[in-house]
N, C-alpha and C positions, 0 to 999 in steps of 0.2 A: 294087420287087419284083425279086428276082434270078431268073435262069433256073432255078436249083436249087429255089427256092421254088415257081415255077410248076409244075415237075415234081411236087413234093410235093402241091400243090393238086389236080392231075389224079389222082394216085394216091389221095388221100384221097376224091375223088369216086367213083372206081371201086370202092374198098373199101366205101364206105358203101352204094352201090347193091347190091353183092353181099350185104352184111349185111342189107339190107332184104328181099331175096328170101328169104334163109335164115330170117329171123325170121318172115316171113309163113308159111312152111311149118312152122316150129317151133310157132307158135301154133295152127295148124290141127291139127297132130299132137297137141298137148298137150290141147286143149280142144274141138276140133270134133266136134259131134254134131248130129243133126236135132232140136234142142230149142229152146224159147223163150228169149228174152233173160233172163227172170226166173230160169230154171233155171241159166243160165250165171252170172248175178250172185250167186245164193245158194249156188253151188258144189254143189248137189245132183246135178248131172249128172256130177260126178267119180266117183260110185259106179259108173258104167257105162263108164268109160274104163280100158283095161288099164294095168297098172303100167308096162310098157315105154314106152307113149306118154307118160305123165306124166314119166317120167325123161328120155326123149329130148328132149321139149319143154323140160323144166327146164334141160337143159344149154345151151339157147339163151342162158342168162345170160352165158356166156362170149363170145358173139357180140355181145350188146347193149353190152357194155363198149367194143367197138371203135367204136360209133357216135360216141364222143367225137371221133374224127378227122374225122367229118362235121361235127360242131358247130364244130370248129376251122376247117374250111373256110369255114363261114358267118361265123365271127369274122373271118377274113382278108378276107372280102368287105366287111365294114363297118368294118374297122380304120381306114381313113382318116377316119372320123367322130370319132376320138379315143378315148382310154382310157375315159372316163366313159360313152360311148355303146356301146362294143364289149365291154369286159370283163364287165360285169354280165350281159348277155344270154348270153354264153358260159358263165358259171358257172351261171346259172339253167337254161338248156336242157341243159347237161351233167348237172346234178343230176336233171332229169326223166328222161333216158334211162338214167342209172345206176340210178335207183330201179326201173326195169323189170327190172334184173338181180336185185334182191332178190325181186321178185314171182315171177320164174321159178324161183329157187332154192327158194322156199317152197311153191309149188303142189303138188309131189309129197307133201309132208308133209300138206297139207290133204286131198289125195286119199286118203291112207292113213287119216286120221281119219274122213272121210265113209264110206269103205268099212267101217271097223270099226263105226261107228254102225249102218249098214244090217244088219249081221250080229249086233248085240248085242240083248239083251233085258233088261227090268227095270231094275235099278240100273245095269247096264253101259251100257244105252242112254242113260239120263239123264246118266251121267258123260261119255260121248262127246259128247252134245248140248251139255253145258256147256263142254267143251273146245273144240268148234268155235265156239261163240258167243264164247268168250274170244279165240280166234285171230282171228276176224273183227273184233272190237272193237279188238284190238291193231293190226290192219292199217290201221285208219281214219286214224290220225295220219300215217303215212308216205304214205298214199294222198292225203290232202288236201294234204300238203306238196308232193307231186309235182305235183298239179293247180294249186296256187297258183304254184309255180315256173314251170310251163309258161305260165300266163296272164300273169304279169308279164314273163317272158322274151320272150313273143310281142309284147306291146305295146312293150317296149323296143326289140326288134329292128326292128319295123315303124317306130317313131318315128325310129330312126337312119337308115333308108333314106329316109323321107319328108322329113326336115328337115335332114339333114347330108350332106356329100359322101361317097360310098361307091363301090365298084366295081359296084354293082347299079343297074339302072334302077328308077324309083319303083314300077313295077307289081309288083316282087318283094315288096313289103310284103304283098301279098295271099297270098303263100306263107310268111309268117312262121309257124313250125311249128304253133302252136296253131290256126290258122285251118283248114288242110286236115285236121288231125287231128280237130278238132271236127266238121267237115263230114262226114268219113267215119263218125264215131260216129253222127251224126244220121241219115245215110243208112241205116244198118242198122236203124233203128227203123221204117222204112217197108216192110221186106221181110217175106216170109212166114216164119212161125215155123220151118219146116223149114230155111230158108236162113240165118236169123239165127244159129242155133247154130254154123254154120261161118264166118260172116263177122264176127260181133261180136268174137270173141277176137283176130283179127289186124287190127282196124280201124285201129289206129295205123299199121300197115305197108301200108295202102292209100296213106297219105299220104307216108311217108318216101321211097319211090322218086321221087315227084313233087318233093318238096322238094330232095333231094340231086341228082336228075337235072337239074333246072333250074339249080341253083346251079353244078353242074359245067359245064354247057353255057355259062353266062355267064362263068365264070372260066377256061374252057379256053384261050382265046387272049388273056387280059388282057395288056396290054402290059407288058413288063419295066420300062419307065419309067412308073411308075404316075401321074406327074404329067401325062402326055400321054394317059392313058386317057380315052376319051370318056364313060365311065360316071361319072367323078368330076365332080360338079357343084359349082362354086364359088359359094357363097352369101354375098354381102357383108353380108347382114342377119343372119347367124348367126355 
């Protein structure tokens, strides 16, 4: 690992942490209300959110794209494991984060549809209801694709750390992205309804500062001569 690459790794970590803070704020601005989790999930709460908040939060999509540099940092951390162990997790986890950009771009349109439905009557109401149902069903495929890519990428990333030589200690497998993200999501289920409406939308970005913060700390002073790095474990049986 060259000195220039070490500088890029550090910069990637700092940028990723900044993006995580910005996206936490963007999600709260875009969707935060004192409502239940079910109201957040079915988008009915969007009728009560001003257009400027939906649009401002939607522009967070431009920031989400930058998360790829954070995933690249994770990739560099497991790169010594070999291409088969490092490239697939990079692609899968990158897809997960990039899919969030699509979600953010589309939320303002869903908000406009929900507001139109709340103001419509008769045939107009039914038409908007059908439109919203169509939009929700259309979103299911990319939603499940993102969830599956996160799940597979998480397992692959953790397996690389546990069973192959990497720049990370083995305990970093516990911070394989889907684990803290899933824990943050489950945590919101135990909170009071008035709080859930503010914390469920940004639950992914409870986890991203932890993931990228720890990876940045571990790679901050990784030795330029990666072969002498104490984190790299040589396994004769693998």
